[in-house]
Structure formats: C-alpha cells, structure tokens
N, C-alpha and C positions, 0 to 999 in steps of 0.2 A: 540454925537451919541452913542447909546448903543452897547454892544457887539454883540447882535443878528443882528443889522443892519450892523455892520462891517463884520460879518461872511457872510451875504447874498451878500454884495458888493464884498467880496473876492471870493466867489463862482462864482458870475457872471463874475468877471474878469478872473478867470481861464477858464470858459467856452468860453469867447471871445478869449482868448489866444490859446485855442484848436481848434479854427475855427468855433465855434458854432455861430449862429445868436441868439442874446439875447435881450429880452425886460425887462425893470425894471418898476414895478408898485409900487407907493408910495402913502400911505394915506396922503392927503394934508389937509383935513379938516373933522371934525366930528361935528355932532350936536346931542344933546340928548345922549342917551346911544348907545355905539358902542363897538363891541367886541375887536377891536384893536385901539390903539391911533394913532394920527397923527405921521408920520415918519415911521410907519410900512411898510415893503417892501416885495415884492414877485418878484423873478426873474424867467423868463420863457424862455425856448429855443424853437426854431422852431421844434426841434426833440421831444419835450414833457417833458423835465426835468423841475422840479420846485423846488425852495428853498424859504423858508420864508412863510409869511402869511399876508394878508391884512384884513382878516375877521374871522379867526378861522374856515374857511371852507365854510361858507354860501354863499359867492359870488365869491369864487376862480375860479369856472368854467367859469363864465361870464367874469371875468378879464383875465383869460388865453386865452379865445377866442378873446377878444379885443386885447390882446398882440400879437397874431398871425397876426391880421390885421395890427397892427402898424409895426410889423417886415416886412411885405410885402410891405407896402406903405411908410414907413419911416416917416409918419406924426404922431406926438404925439397926444394924446387925453386925455381929462378929462372925467371920468365916474362918474356918481352920482347915488347912490343907496339909496333909502329911502323906509322904510316900516312902515306903521302905526302899532300901538300896536295891533289892532284888527287882522291884517293879518300877524304879525310877525311869529307866530308859523306855519302858513300854508307853508311858504317858508323856514323854518328852521332858520330864523333870530330871535333869542330870545330877541333882545334888543329893537327894535322899533325905532331906530335913523336913521340918515342920514350919509352916508360916501361918500366923494369925493376922487377919486383915479386918479393920474396922471400916464399915461403909455407912456413910451418913449423907443425907440430903442437904444441899446448901440452899440458902435463901429462903 
C-alpha cells in the first residue's frame, strides 16, 4: 500500500472516530488509459468532506454522489466509467479508458 492510500485510510478513520458517516471508494480495475491506478482511493463523508482521488477530478462528482447513496443504504456498489477516445475531451476525461470503482460504507 502506498503512502497516499495510507493517508486516506487514516483520514477516513479519524472521520469515523469523530462520528462522521464515511464511504470509501477504491479503484478496483482499469482498462486502457486511466488517470489513477488500481488501489487509488477517495474517502467521502455525509457532510461533504473528501480526501484522495479516484480519477484526478473527472469522475469524482459522480463517485461522491454514489458514495452518499451507499452511506444511506449501507449497500456497497461497483461503478464503471468508460469513455471513448472520441468523447473523452467532452466530459473532461483525457484518457479514454475504463475505470471500475468499488464504493463501501465504513464503520
């Protein structure tokens, strides 16, 4: 595990200890070009705090929205984002690959 991932887990742990509801999103698979490698993490709280990154910014909003749903339901989800090279620049994803992200509630 790299230092960045450890820092995000530590931050998420602190938020849980402070009474926050927290979800953790982890890149579990990539295909083709992707902005962040497998193992990259994003922690999100119900109050809107975020730490880490699963995409360098291009899908973070959608992942944060899904994280809020996971926190409310308690049911983990796998999200898959794929953008063709032709559409990559339209949505702000400069890579044109596919990314799968596992989102789970902590605590």
